[in-house]
Structures are given as structure tokens and as C-alpha cells.
VOTI-550201 format. One line per field, with one value per residue (C-alpha): residue number from 0; x, y, z. Coordinates in pm, 1 decimal. Last residue first. Layout:
k	[NUM;...]
east	[X;...]
north	[Y;...]
up	[Z;...]
% end
This chain:
k	[643;642;641;640;639;638;637;636;635;634;633;632;631;630;629;628;627;626;625;624;623;622;621;620;619;618;617;616;615;614;613;612;611;610;609;608;607;606;605;604;603;602;601;600;599;598;597;596;595;594;593;592;591;590;589;588;587;586;585;584;583;582;581;580;579;578;577;576;575;574;573;572;571;570;569;568;567;566;565;564;563;562;561;560;559;558;557;556;555;554;553;552;551;550;549;548;547;546;545;544;543;542;541;540;539;538;537;536;535;534;533;532;531;530;529;528;527;526;525;524;523;522;521;520;519;518;517;516;515;514;513;512;511;510;509;508;507;506;505;504;503;502;501;500;499;498;497;496;495;494;493;492;491;490;489;488;487;486;485;484;483;482;481;480;479;478;477;476;475;474;473;472;471;470;469;468;467;466;465;464;463;462;461;460;459;458;457;456;455;454;453;452;451;450;449;448;447;446;445;444;443;442;441;440;439;438;437;436;435;434;433;432;431;430;429;428;427;426;425;424;423;422;421;420;419;418;417;416;415;414;413;412;411;410;409;408;407;406;405;404;403;402;401;400;399;398;397;396;395;394;393;392;391;390;389;388;387;386;385;384;383;382;381;380;379;378;377;376;375;374;373;372;371;370;369;368;367;366;365;364;363;362;361;360;359;358;357;356;355;354;353;352;351;350;349;348;347;346;345;344;343;342;341;340;339;338;337;336;335;334;333;332;331;330;329;328;327;326;325;324;323;322;321;320;319;318;317;316;315;314;313;312;311;310;309;308;307;306;305;304;303;302;301;300;299;298;297;296;295;294;293;292;291;290;289;288;287;286;285;284;283;282;281;280;279;278;277;276;275;274;273;272;271;270;269;268;267;266;265;264;263;262;261;260;259;258;257;256;255;254;253;252;251;250;249;248;247;246;245;244;243;242;241;240;239;238;237;236;235;234;233;232;231;230;229;228;227;226;225;224;223;222;221;220;219;218;217;216;215;214;213;212;211;210;209;208;207;206;205;204;203;202;201;200;199;198;197;196;195;194;193;192;191;190;189;188;187;186;185;184;183;182;181;180;179;178;177;176;175;174;173;172;171;170;169;168;167;166;165;164;163;162;161;160;159;158;157;156;155;154;153;152;151;150;149;148;147;146;145;144;143;142;141;140;139;138;137;136;135;134;133;132;131;130;129;128;127;126;125;124;123;122;121;120;119;118;117;116;115;114;113;112;111;110;109;108;107;106;105;104;103;102;101;100;99;98;97;96;95;94;93;92;91;90;89;88;87;86;85;84;83;82;81;80;79;78;77;76;75;74;73;72;71;70;69;68;67;66;65;64;63;62;61;60;59;58;57;56;55;54;53;52;51;50;49;48;47;46;45;44;43;42;41;40;39;38;37;36;35;34;33;32;31;30;29;28;27;26;25;24;23;22;21;20;19;18;17;16;15;14;13;12;11;10;9;8;7;6;5;4;3;2;1;0]
east	[-744.0;-731.1;-383.8;-441.1;-590.4;-472.1;-780.7;-544.5;-208.6;-395.3;-415.9;-128.3;43.9;-111.9;-43.7;261.9;253.3;77.0;384.8;615.2;460.1;413.9;790.1;1012.9;809.3;955.3;692.1;693.4;446.2;748.2;925.1;689.6;419.7;484.4;610.8;929.2;992.2;810.7;1068.1;1410.7;1259.9;1278.3;1609.6;1723.4;1595.9;1355.0;1463.2;1338.3;1478.6;1552.7;1239.9;1069.0;722.4;736.8;474.2;359.9;162.2;-11.3;-220.1;-417.8;-439.7;-412.6;-80.4;28.9;-198.9;26.4;323.0;193.7;129.3;512.7;645.8;457.2;499.5;840.2;889.0;738.0;943.7;1289.5;1166.1;1088.8;1416.7;1605.1;1354.4;1530.3;1405.4;1246.8;1209.3;1105.7;1178.7;1251.8;973.6;709.8;608.6;219.7;301.5;641.4;456.7;393.3;794.4;785.2;471.6;132.2;133.6;-120.1;109.4;157.8;523.0;810.7;989.5;690.0;854.1;1012.7;1390.5;1396.3;1066.3;1089.0;857.1;705.5;838.5;751.2;897.0;877.2;643.6;411.1;148.0;-3.9;-191.1;-412.3;-563.4;-823.2;-947.4;-1239.4;-1315.8;-1139.1;-1092.4;-696.1;-787.7;-706.8;-1028.8;-1077.4;-1471.0;-1565.8;-1500.7;-1746.8;-1708.6;-1662.6;-1484.7;-1531.6;-1448.0;-1478.3;-1187.5;-1138.6;-1156.6;-936.2;-646.1;-612.7;-694.0;-364.7;-184.4;-203.9;-128.3;164.7;327.6;294.4;409.3;369.1;178.6;-66.3;-109.3;-484.7;-730.6;-1023.3;-1023.7;-941.5;-1287.3;-1504.2;-1271.6;-1479.5;-1772.0;-1822.7;-1698.9;-1934.5;-1844.2;-1763.2;-1527.2;-1519.1;-1405.9;-1109.9;-1153.6;-956.3;-584.7;-489.2;-527.5;-154.3;-242.5;-653.6;-652.9;-507.3;-200.6;-130.1;-222.4;-499.2;-297.8;-372.2;-760.1;-886.1;-992.0;-1256.4;-1408.4;-1305.3;-1500.1;-1348.4;-1055.5;-786.7;-956.2;-732.6;-408.2;-148.6;2.9;74.0;176.1;456.5;583.7;630.1;527.7;146.6;-70.0;-169.8;-535.0;-865.5;-904.1;-1225.6;-1202.6;-946.3;-737.0;-355.7;-213.4;-437.0;-557.4;-388.3;9.2;99.5;467.9;594.8;1048.3;940.9;827.9;523.2;262.6;308.9;103.2;-264.3;-336.5;-358.8;-662.5;-667.9;-1043.4;-956.3;-1008.8;-1133.6;-897.2;-774.5;-1113.1;-1159.8;-1480.7;-1599.7;-1570.3;-1274.6;-1222.1;-829.7;-686.7;-340.3;-3.4;-231.7;-324.8;77.5;81.7;-164.8;-409.4;-246.7;-464.2;-784.9;-882.1;-1238.7;-1191.0;-1334.3;-1414.0;-1157.2;-1242.1;-1573.9;-1330.1;-1491.1;-1762.2;-1554.4;-1274.7;-1555.1;-1735.1;-1436.0;-1350.6;-1631.0;-1503.0;-1218.2;-1391.9;-1638.5;-1517.9;-1634.6;-1358.2;-1284.1;-1284.4;-1034.8;-791.2;-487.5;-452.8;-169.6;-327.7;-652.5;-762.5;-505.5;-642.7;-915.9;-1258.6;-1276.4;-1652.0;-1697.2;-1416.4;-1509.2;-1645.0;-1956.6;-2035.2;-2086.9;-1836.2;-2052.5;-2189.5;-1815.6;-1888.3;-2067.2;-1866.5;-1602.7;-1323.4;-971.2;-635.5;-321.3;33.9;-36.3;-308.3;-549.0;-743.1;-951.6;-1197.3;-1282.2;-1517.4;-1470.4;-1668.3;-1895.4;-1654.3;-1335.6;-1327.8;-1332.5;-1426.2;-1484.5;-1134.8;-951.9;-1110.3;-1001.9;-631.8;-665.6;-846.4;-540.5;-315.9;-441.7;-483.9;-161.5;17.9;-169.7;-56.8;293.7;258.9;237.7;536.3;656.0;719.5;654.0;659.7;243.5;284.2;553.2;270.9;175.9;-109.6;13.1;-219.7;-335.9;-584.1;-812.7;-918.5;-1178.9;-1243.0;-1526.5;-1566.6;-1182.7;-1019.2;-969.8;-732.4;-869.0;-598.9;-690.6;-507.3;-457.9;-249.1;-153.0;65.9;187.6;291.4;664.4;790.5;484.6;492.0;468.6;823.3;888.6;611.2;906.3;1110.4;851.3;952.6;695.2;612.7;437.2;168.2;58.9;-299.8;-339.8;-627.0;-651.5;-904.1;-1123.7;-1061.5;-1469.8;-1409.5;-1145.7;-807.1;-666.3;-345.1;-278.1;-115.0;221.0;547.2;738.1;1029.8;1263.4;1227.5;1358.2;1030.0;1024.8;1231.3;1046.5;702.8;781.3;886.7;598.2;331.6;540.8;488.2;165.4;0.1;66.5;-17.8;-265.6;-203.1;-505.2;-580.3;-552.2;-196.4;-93.9;217.6;516.3;768.6;668.7;948.1;894.1;999.9;857.6;528.5;357.6;88.2;-55.7;-365.9;-490.4;-605.3;-287.7;-67.8;-249.2;-168.1;125.1;298.3;650.4;813.4;727.0;954.7;1078.8;996.3;696.0;891.5;899.5;497.1;430.3;283.3;11.4;40.5;-74.3;-403.1;-306.8;-42.8;-99.9;-46.1;267.7;265.0;-99.7;-219.6;-557.8;-914.8;-1016.1;-842.7;-990.2;-720.7;-838.7;-724.2;-354.7;-269.6;72.1;281.8;640.9;844.6;667.5;457.4;132.8;-142.6;-415.8;-689.7;-953.8;-959.0;-668.0;-815.6;-599.3;-778.1;-1097.0;-1130.0;-1073.7;-850.8;-642.5;-223.8;-184.1;218.9;399.2;762.5;1042.1;1251.9;1019.2;824.8;603.7;274.3;10.7;-338.0;-553.0;-851.3;-834.8;-579.8;-684.2;-477.2;-627.7;-930.1;-1143.9;-1056.9;-970.2;-609.4;-522.1;-114.0;-93.6;262.5;464.6;853.1;990.6;1313.9;1294.6;1317.1;1137.4;901.3;813.9;1066.6;1062.4;1459.6;1480.8;1769.1;1870.6;2089.5;2246.3;2522.2;2486.7;2731.8;3047.4;3203.8;2894.3;2981.5;3008.6;3414.1;3393.4;3283.3;3586.9;3701.6;3396.3;3359.9;3111.7;2917.4;2758.9;2430.7;2315.1;1947.7;1819.3;1472.8;1319.3;1038.7;706.9;680.7;349.7;477.0;809.0;1086.0;1341.7;1686.5;1942.8;2301.5;2533.2;2871.0;3207.1;3512.7;3730.8;3448.5;3516.7;3255.8;3121.2;2883.5;2512.8;2275.7;1892.1]
north	[-1797.4;-1679.3;-1776.8;-1635.3;-1666.2;-1463.6;-1184.3;-847.6;-1070.0;-1075.8;-699.4;-576.2;-884.5;-680.6;-333.3;-377.2;-556.4;-218.8;-26.2;-298.7;-227.5;115.6;169.7;173.3;21.4;-42.1;-192.4;-231.0;-494.2;-791.1;-536.3;-526.4;-298.7;-51.2;275.7;175.1;92.6;372.3;578.5;400.6;444.8;841.4;887.4;653.3;893.3;894.8;935.2;1155.3;1106.0;743.3;620.6;616.8;489.5;404.3;153.1;135.4;-133.1;-88.0;-333.3;-129.0;-346.7;1.0;-11.5;-27.4;316.1;396.2;336.8;514.2;789.3;857.2;753.2;1015.6;1330.6;1167.5;1283.7;1565.3;1711.8;1593.8;1699.2;2078.3;2069.6;1941.2;2258.9;2475.8;2730.6;2543.4;2594.5;2305.3;1924.6;1718.0;1803.3;1682.9;1966.5;2116.1;2340.1;2484.2;2557.6;2953.6;3034.8;2729.7;2880.2;2643.0;2296.8;2217.1;2450.9;2844.2;2836.8;2886.9;3089.2;3309.4;3635.6;3594.7;3608.7;3238.5;3026.5;2658.6;2442.1;2186.7;1840.0;1472.5;1193.9;1135.6;858.8;828.9;526.8;449.8;138.8;157.2;-143.8;-198.4;-593.6;-716.3;-1055.4;-1011.1;-1340.5;-1274.2;-946.4;-610.8;-495.6;-141.2;-73.3;-65.5;217.8;474.4;745.7;1037.8;1343.7;1145.2;789.0;433.3;488.5;392.3;790.0;816.9;650.9;722.2;1139.6;1079.5;912.5;1223.0;1459.3;1268.5;1217.1;1584.7;1628.7;1977.0;2053.1;1917.9;1606.0;1491.8;1236.8;1175.7;826.8;711.1;890.4;724.5;417.2;382.2;474.9;241.8;-34.3;10.9;-62.0;300.6;437.9;777.2;994.3;1258.0;1555.1;1609.2;1776.8;2154.6;2266.9;2423.4;2744.8;2772.3;3167.7;3239.5;3013.1;3320.4;3397.8;3602.6;3878.0;4201.7;4184.5;4471.5;4624.4;4361.3;4420.6;4362.6;4503.1;4269.7;4111.8;4341.6;4327.5;4044.8;4185.9;3891.8;3929.5;4271.6;4274.4;3977.0;4194.4;4501.7;4848.2;4840.3;5045.5;5322.5;5282.2;5100.3;4905.9;4779.7;5081.3;5189.2;4819.6;4814.3;4525.5;4437.9;4157.2;3772.6;3833.4;3405.0;3400.8;3603.5;3643.3;3895.2;4182.0;4413.4;4336.8;4128.4;3804.4;3718.6;3406.8;3065.2;2962.6;2585.6;2481.8;2425.8;2071.9;2020.7;1919.7;2236.7;2315.3;2013.5;2051.0;2106.4;1775.5;1650.7;1244.7;1184.3;938.9;975.4;1148.0;1482.4;1451.2;1512.5;1769.8;2008.8;1963.8;2016.9;2277.5;2128.8;2150.2;2209.4;2383.2;2729.0;2964.1;3152.0;3044.1;3252.0;3597.6;3880.5;3717.7;3450.6;3600.7;3722.0;3401.4;3241.3;3520.4;3352.8;3063.3;3135.7;3173.2;3460.8;3768.0;4105.9;4283.3;4342.4;3959.0;3918.1;4162.6;3960.0;3642.9;3345.4;3245.5;3282.0;2950.3;2778.5;2795.1;2666.3;2797.8;3025.4;2954.1;2698.0;2471.3;2167.5;1850.4;1948.3;1985.4;2420.6;2384.1;2347.8;1970.0;1854.1;1528.8;1736.6;2018.4;1721.5;1708.8;1808.0;1684.0;1876.0;1918.4;1701.5;1416.7;1205.9;982.1;736.7;485.7;109.8;-142.1;-500.4;-820.5;-873.9;-969.8;-1057.6;-1426.3;-1398.1;-1041.5;-716.4;-640.1;-700.4;-473.8;-204.9;-323.6;-328.5;71.9;153.7;-16.4;188.4;489.8;528.5;403.4;769.6;963.7;842.4;972.9;756.3;584.1;381.4;658.6;1053.0;1329.3;1441.9;1260.3;1533.2;1772.6;1561.2;1358.6;1065.1;832.7;710.4;389.5;336.4;-44.5;-154.9;-546.7;-776.1;-1126.9;-1210.7;-1494.4;-1778.3;-2041.0;-2173.2;-2297.4;-2628.3;-2814.4;-3114.6;-3274.5;-3587.2;-3713.1;-4069.8;-4138.6;-4291.9;-4467.3;-4622.1;-4872.0;-4641.4;-4564.3;-4442.7;-4172.7;-3969.4;-3944.8;-3936.7;-4012.4;-3848.3;-4013.6;-3754.1;-3736.4;-3480.1;-3372.5;-3134.1;-2976.8;-2764.5;-2501.7;-2413.3;-2657.5;-2707.5;-3052.7;-2969.6;-3051.9;-3330.0;-3412.0;-3681.2;-3887.4;-3606.3;-3707.8;-3639.2;-3818.7;-3550.0;-3363.4;-2981.7;-2890.2;-2579.5;-2830.9;-3154.0;-2917.1;-2772.0;-3068.8;-3276.1;-3065.0;-3037.6;-3356.5;-3443.2;-3148.9;-3423.6;-3254.9;-3457.2;-3493.9;-3725.2;-4058.7;-4117.5;-3954.0;-4067.9;-4043.4;-3791.7;-3753.5;-3461.0;-3400.9;-3366.0;-3138.4;-3234.3;-3479.6;-3523.2;-3747.8;-3996.5;-4034.0;-4405.2;-4518.3;-4714.0;-4780.1;-4624.7;-4740.8;-4671.1;-4297.8;-4392.9;-4064.9;-3968.5;-4039.8;-3694.7;-3624.6;-3401.8;-3202.0;-2892.9;-2998.9;-2755.2;-2399.8;-2267.7;-1953.3;-1617.8;-1404.1;-1243.3;-1065.5;-1035.5;-699.5;-682.5;-694.9;-832.8;-656.7;-839.9;-584.1;-821.9;-999.8;-1239.4;-1333.3;-1433.5;-1757.6;-1836.0;-1679.3;-1458.2;-1354.3;-1205.1;-1103.7;-1189.0;-1098.5;-1225.2;-1073.2;-1189.6;-940.6;-967.1;-1241.2;-1371.6;-1586.5;-1698.0;-1959.5;-1687.4;-1634.0;-2035.1;-2162.4;-2300.1;-2301.7;-2032.3;-1900.1;-1775.8;-1670.0;-1589.4;-1361.1;-1186.1;-1522.4;-1432.3;-1553.7;-1464.1;-1601.2;-1409.9;-1539.9;-1684.5;-1706.3;-1905.5;-2120.7;-2381.3;-2139.2;-2161.8;-2519.6;-2602.4;-2583.6;-2803.1;-2742.4;-2472.6;-2382.8;-2163.9;-2113.4;-2091.4;-1843.0;-1659.2;-1322.5;-1017.8;-1286.8;-1601.8;-1689.1;-2036.1;-2108.3;-2308.8;-2547.1;-2667.3;-2871.3;-2957.7;-3152.5;-3199.2;-3491.7;-3447.6;-3703.8;-3997.3;-4220.7;-4525.6;-4536.6;-4094.0;-4140.2;-4231.7;-3876.9;-3736.8;-3321.3;-3186.5;-2952.9;-2737.6;-2631.2;-2426.2;-2376.3;-2180.5;-2116.1;-1804.2;-1751.4;-1679.4;-1439.7;-1431.6;-1737.8;-1811.3;-1601.7;-1814.6;-1795.1;-1974.1;-2007.5;-2155.9;-2233.7;-2086.6;-2267.6;-2234.4;-2129.8;-2059.5;-2053.4;-1792.7;-1893.7;-1782.7;-1509.7;-1475.9]
up	[2120.3;1815.9;1645.6;1254.8;940.4;658.2;569.5;536.9;366.2;-3.8;13.4;121.1;-100.1;-426.3;-261.3;-287.9;-636.0;-802.4;-672.3;-813.0;-1137.3;-1089.4;-1040.7;-775.3;-463.1;-144.7;108.5;497.5;652.9;628.5;865.6;1116.3;1206.8;996.4;1162.4;1202.2;790.1;787.6;898.2;804.6;454.0;497.9;695.0;423.7;149.2;-38.9;-395.4;-693.9;-1017.5;-918.7;-840.6;-445.1;-377.5;16.6;108.5;455.7;623.5;958.6;1213.5;1442.7;1783.5;2007.4;2141.9;1706.6;1715.0;1973.9;1796.5;1497.6;1652.4;1813.2;1494.2;1302.6;1546.5;1587.1;1222.3;1242.3;1451.1;1271.9;975.8;1147.8;1264.5;937.7;748.0;1011.0;1275.1;1536.3;1885.3;2010.0;1919.7;2221.4;2443.0;2117.0;1906.7;1903.8;2146.7;2023.7;1681.3;1749.3;1594.6;1313.7;1166.5;1208.3;1264.6;968.3;704.8;737.3;551.2;745.5;962.2;1106.2;1076.0;781.7;652.8;546.1;441.7;556.7;401.1;630.4;420.5;586.2;335.9;-13.0;-282.4;-9.4;74.2;471.4;437.5;805.1;900.1;1199.7;1274.2;1449.8;1561.4;1856.7;2049.7;2146.9;2319.6;2112.8;2095.1;2029.5;1966.0;1593.4;1381.9;1236.3;1515.5;1305.0;1442.4;1749.9;1898.3;1722.5;1550.0;1161.7;1001.2;1294.1;1229.4;888.8;961.9;1208.8;930.1;679.1;915.4;1037.6;695.3;594.4;233.1;13.1;-232.2;-507.3;-656.4;-787.3;-694.3;-874.6;-926.1;-632.1;-465.9;-792.0;-688.6;-296.1;-435.9;-697.5;-446.8;-151.5;150.1;249.8;593.7;537.3;227.1;283.9;100.4;-182.2;-118.2;-181.7;232.9;189.0;199.0;249.0;280.3;-17.5;-202.3;-362.7;-771.8;-631.6;-533.8;-357.3;-296.4;-67.5;-357.3;-397.9;-108.0;254.4;586.3;873.0;733.8;785.5;1186.4;1256.4;1291.7;1301.0;969.9;981.8;1356.1;1328.3;1019.6;1261.7;1187.9;1306.1;1170.2;1446.0;1595.9;1410.1;1177.2;972.0;659.8;428.6;476.5;571.2;558.7;210.3;78.8;-32.4;77.0;81.9;-10.8;197.2;115.0;-183.2;93.8;-84.9;123.2;459.1;504.0;500.2;749.6;639.3;792.9;908.7;1116.0;1494.6;1592.7;1955.3;2234.6;2371.8;2477.4;2744.2;2845.8;2514.7;2384.7;2114.5;2153.0;2216.5;1923.8;2042.4;1814.1;1788.7;2220.2;2304.4;2180.1;2043.8;1739.6;1398.8;1203.6;1032.3;703.9;533.8;193.0;369.8;94.5;-104.9;-440.2;-427.3;-405.2;-229.1;-23.5;42.5;234.9;470.8;510.2;603.2;834.4;1021.2;953.1;1226.1;1515.8;1671.2;1444.4;1551.4;1540.9;1884.0;1871.3;1654.6;1788.2;1741.0;1461.5;1492.8;1863.4;1772.2;1794.4;1933.4;2330.6;2224.7;2285.2;1979.1;1969.1;1683.9;1744.2;1582.4;1754.0;1793.4;1340.1;1294.5;976.0;702.1;882.9;902.3;705.9;407.5;435.5;304.8;531.4;403.7;530.4;551.2;377.8;101.3;197.2;54.1;294.3;148.6;456.3;327.3;483.4;453.2;511.7;234.2;77.1;229.5;159.1;-234.9;-388.3;-253.6;-29.6;-377.4;-566.0;-354.3;-356.4;-732.0;-730.9;-507.1;-763.7;-1058.8;-827.2;-759.6;-1086.3;-1191.2;-953.6;-1006.8;-1351.0;-1706.1;-1898.3;-1616.7;-1395.5;-1506.0;-1160.2;-1080.7;-739.6;-645.1;-603.9;-268.2;-276.5;-44.6;4.7;358.5;268.3;578.3;655.7;856.2;862.2;996.4;1066.8;1146.4;1022.4;1230.6;1451.8;1740.9;1971.7;2161.1;2539.8;2642.0;2944.2;3063.9;3360.9;3368.2;3727.9;3858.8;4142.0;4339.8;4560.7;4945.2;4968.4;4599.8;4686.4;4836.8;4485.8;4166.6;3827.7;3621.4;3284.1;3043.7;2814.8;2481.6;2416.2;2068.8;1965.0;1624.6;1539.5;1265.9;1012.9;991.3;1081.5;1397.7;1331.8;1549.2;1719.6;1945.3;2206.7;2203.5;2389.2;2693.8;2694.7;2638.1;2992.2;2937.5;2725.0;2465.6;2170.9;2238.2;2257.3;1943.6;1735.7;1864.4;1776.7;1428.9;1345.7;1511.4;1221.8;952.7;642.7;395.2;47.1;-144.2;-166.0;-536.0;-511.9;-859.9;-957.9;-1066.4;-759.5;-450.6;-247.6;98.7;396.5;688.4;755.1;445.5;458.5;180.5;211.3;165.9;-154.3;-230.8;-482.1;-707.6;-1115.4;-1312.6;-1285.2;-1528.7;-1618.7;-1964.9;-2213.8;-2359.9;-2686.2;-2581.0;-2303.8;-2545.6;-2613.2;-2921.6;-2937.7;-3097.0;-3251.0;-3123.2;-3142.8;-2759.3;-2637.1;-2234.1;-2099.6;-1902.1;-1642.2;-1504.2;-1183.9;-1192.1;-1202.6;-1407.3;-1691.0;-1930.4;-2189.5;-2562.8;-2779.7;-2826.8;-2545.2;-2481.8;-2153.6;-2179.6;-1921.8;-1654.2;-1339.5;-1338.2;-991.1;-883.4;-637.8;-928.0;-1170.8;-1362.4;-1689.4;-2009.8;-2240.7;-2200.8;-2580.4;-2619.6;-2852.6;-2574.5;-2594.5;-2255.7;-2266.6;-1971.8;-2097.7;-1817.7;-1675.5;-1404.6;-1363.3;-1026.8;-1006.2;-788.4;-659.2;-445.3;-516.7;-869.2;-1124.0;-1444.7;-1673.6;-1889.1;-1845.7;-2139.1;-2274.3;-2643.0;-2691.2;-2346.7;-2360.2;-2070.8;-2082.6;-1798.0;-1735.1;-2147.3;-2114.4;-2427.8;-2302.9;-2498.3;-2640.8;-2726.7;-3043.4;-3176.8;-3264.9;-3568.1;-3671.4;-4041.6;-4160.0;-4520.2;-4655.8;-5035.1;-5217.3;-5423.5;-5730.2;-5714.7;-6001.6;-5843.3;-5843.7;-5855.0;-5534.0;-5330.6;-5330.5;-5221.5;-5274.9;-5035.6;-5121.7;-4834.5;-4671.8;-4366.9;-4313.4;-4023.3;-3942.4;-3728.9;-3501.1;-3403.9;-3627.5;-3766.4;-3984.3;-3934.5;-4066.7;-4360.1;-4303.6;-4641.3;-4520.5;-4883.0;-4749.6;-4920.4;-4808.5;-4497.0;-4248.0;-3872.1;-3691.7;-3397.9;-3158.2;-3214.7;-3179.5;-3281.7]
% end
């Protein structure tokens, strides 16, 4: 309790009492005052007493929302995509019903304190903080004020709102109607040079799916005036359809890099992401979106994995199974002579000596500019095929190298002189030919799957439990490659291979399907440099710095540093976003930045540029704001738009 400073000249009595259930404090002050005139009537003094009660509503004492009904369920009930934001306020329900306070999936409440006399039913909603239940009922704080005079219905006709208008207490018996005619007139008189033009009618169809407007103007006639006709009334009508989409294809592209394991809001960033993503998925399957949405989940770190089912165990037609791509053996020499048809043959050898070295399902970055476009793979264009990611074994015994896992000089399988350069030792394919347990040099190295550390993506699904199971299984590990994450998110909703799960692209006003990508990250592109090595970097989805030129944009060649590699990946990401938007894909971005691990200005600028516009780019700083960002995105999907 905070009080102003009071100067006391004589001792007084002060008593304090904490109310039942600690809901407030009562302070009583009393003093005995001598009465000079009281002696005449036998009363020499008088005790004066004053008291005040301060109710305690929570961490902040400002009451912003109070439902007074003490019996009904759902006296405060949020439905569909409703949101209540009262960060410095108390929200209170007086109902003693078990569901006095209710928040359905896809809704959100943010306040300093939330309290319910009865109970609270929260189903897939983002409510912060968790409501306190079994609270004492609260009196009407406005009860002492006289009610405004309302009176009976002044008219049964609807009240028409033609602009910004204050609604005073009253009985609007005929309802409230927003006048579309006023808005239409405003547009015509602003956009047309003749200010005498007028709207003659503006109507909304009975199913609220279209608006029709008719306008007229009187045109002065020059030559026709010779024949007695000086003017003519010209009329025109047009109708605009307003509609939602009949179907939605949504890709959730979620950062699973190692930094997502860091703590935030009493938990971890990956846990906060799981909560936010699950709430988002719940929104996609409720209300007006129910039955219309398919969602893919694309976890990414330094690369993106595809399940063995979706790759047909590496035999799918879109995979380079014959080593035809010019990129297939770029990091390996003598592979054909060693008897290998493709990289998966090498993986089979490695799996034979260590079961953890089975191919994890990642692919290398495609060559530029295919890697920023949705180009269908074809055997007639070998470089369009997807090359399985295989991180090569690196040089034995040199500290700079971080991925030495087998001997460079096996006793069998290789012939001729042993290479004397780092390049020769790293690219030597024959060392994988005759492997045994003794070939293994380090089981703690990254191994052949290198930066392929995230869970396999989940193709589009309309089953909520399948999606939540995938989200709940996310694990934080590895680097951050926004470009790879974004491209696989795009591929997951594309009509083209590798998956061909999406509907055809349609950018026309009459499109009935909307494609959406939600790209979330807690960082920025990071392709780790490793100085004093032949490759110059970790072997990630784009390979080594040394061999990356054909995969990078023309302005980002000959990479030798971390800053240059980031600039190259940023450019790839931005070009991919631009090309996806040209296909009609709506892009939302979410940056999850915290004080101990912030996203810098370059990273934030990339996310904003990638998004459809500034209103589609979100920045979250804690678990609550992350959940709120996903809630707002969920609410944005499915909004009505101008159709024609």
C-alpha cells in the first residue's frame, strides 16, 4: 500500500486489516480531539475515526474489464480470433460458474492479472498470465454512480453510421448499419476530376459476398448544343466481389538451430516456439478455416531433412541417383573408379561400420538460379536433380579440421601414391570403399551427415494431431540457413516436384486457393568459416566456400569470410522471397530476438524485406510476444479480400 507523506503532531491510532483471501487492505485511523466547548455539556473530548479500503486486484490495480453476472458460464468468452490486450490492467469475471471465463482456440488475452470467481476454460488459446481462480467476487465499481438515462426505443429503424461516430448509452433497437454509400462517394469525389459526380446507389448482396455501386454525372456537350442538347446524364455501375479463399496451403518454416535451446521466459526458445506453433495450428482447424487448410512443418538448421518415406529411401525420381549432376562428385574424386554410382553408395558403406552414419535425408543447395526458383527437377536437365548431402571426411590429425571421422590412408581400397595436399586427402573417394571398425577415427565428429541435424520435414497435412506431434518433436541443434529453410517450405506447398502437393499457382483476382509461408527464426544466416583449411568453412548445404561459386549469386563469388558467406545467403534468401511473392505466395516472417542473443539490424532488415510487406513482419522478444505474433498471423489468414 502506498500513501502520501502525512505530518502528525500528536500521537494517533492506526489499525490495518488484511481482507479475507488477501484481496485488499483496510486502514483505520482514529484520534481523540479535546472539545473546549464540550465541558459545558459534560463532553470534554471526542474520538474521530476514518477508514479506507484498498482492494488488491493483482500486480496492477487498474481494473479494465469486469463481467458482473455471478451465475452464467462464459460471462467473458473469447471466440474465433478475438484478442484482448490489456497489458497494464486487470481482467475479472464475477461468475462462479466453472467456465465463467472462457477462451477458445486461436484467441488471446494479455493482461497484468486475470481472475475468475469460478473457473476458467482455456482451450488452445494464448492467455498470459494464467488466470487465477477461486477469487472473491468484486462489487460493481460504478454502482454508486447514477446510470445514464437510456429510455425506450426512439425508433425501430437502424442507426446508420457514415463515418467515425461516438455511440452514447441507449437502446439501438433497430441495430447498427455501416453506410457503404458514404465511403463510395468519398472515393468517387476524390478520384474523379468532376466534383459533381454522385453515387445513386450502393448495395451489399444478401450473402455479403459483393458490393455494387452505381454512379452518374452530367456531362456538358459542346457541338450538340447547336441542336438544343447542352448536357447529358451518364451512368455507370460496377460490382466488386468480396470473398475468402476456399482452401489454404500453409508452410510453417521453423528455425531449429542450436541457439533455440537458450532460455527465455522461464523455459527455452524451442519450447516457446512449440507452444506458439501449436496454438497457430489449432487456429487453422477452428472457426471459418476448419476443413479448408493444409499445413506443412519444415524444421531447418544448417540444412533441411526429408524422411525416408518421402525420398522412397533415396530412389525417388527427383533425386540424382545416377550421379548425373555436375555437382554430384564435385567434392569427391575417383568415385567411379572406386565403384560408386552415387553418394548413397558411400552412405551404405559408412552405415555398415556405424549405424548412426546412415543417410539422414538432407540435400545440398541446388545451383543458382534454380536455388531461388521453383524449377521442377528433370533427368533431361541433370543439374536440376537433387544431390544427397554428404559431408566429406576431413584431414587426419590437423586441429583446424572439425570433421575427421575415418582414415585418409586405408590399407585397402586405394591404389597409387597417397595425396600430399589437404584437398587430395579430403576428396579421395577410395577411402570409403573397404571400411571396417578400424577405419573409424572419431565417432564424436559431425560425421557424414555433418550439418544435417534437424528433424525431417512434414509434408502438407490436414490432420491436426499429426502436425502437433511433429511440432512437439522439434529439437534445437546446428547452424542457421534461412535460404534452405525457405526453399523447402516453398517446395512443400508447390505444385511441382519433389512433392507436387500444392495446387497450381494462381495470381488472378478470382483465385480460390491461397499459399502462405511463415518463416520464423531466432537469428540470421550463418555459414561457419573455418580458417586455415582447404574448404574455408564447415561443409554445409552449399558445400565449402572453396567450391560454392556456381551456387551463389553473381555478386557473391569467391567467398572467403563469414561476412561474405552471410551476404551471399542473405541475397539467395531475398531473391527466393521475391520470386515466391511473384507466384502469389503470402509471406509472414517472425524474428525471435532476446537480449542475450539478439537479431542484428541486418537480420531484421532481411526478414522485413522477405515478408509480403511491413505488416507481415513480426519481431518477438519473449515467449508471450512470440505466441501473440503467431496468433496474429493465424487471424490474418482467412480475412476477406477484394476478389474482382
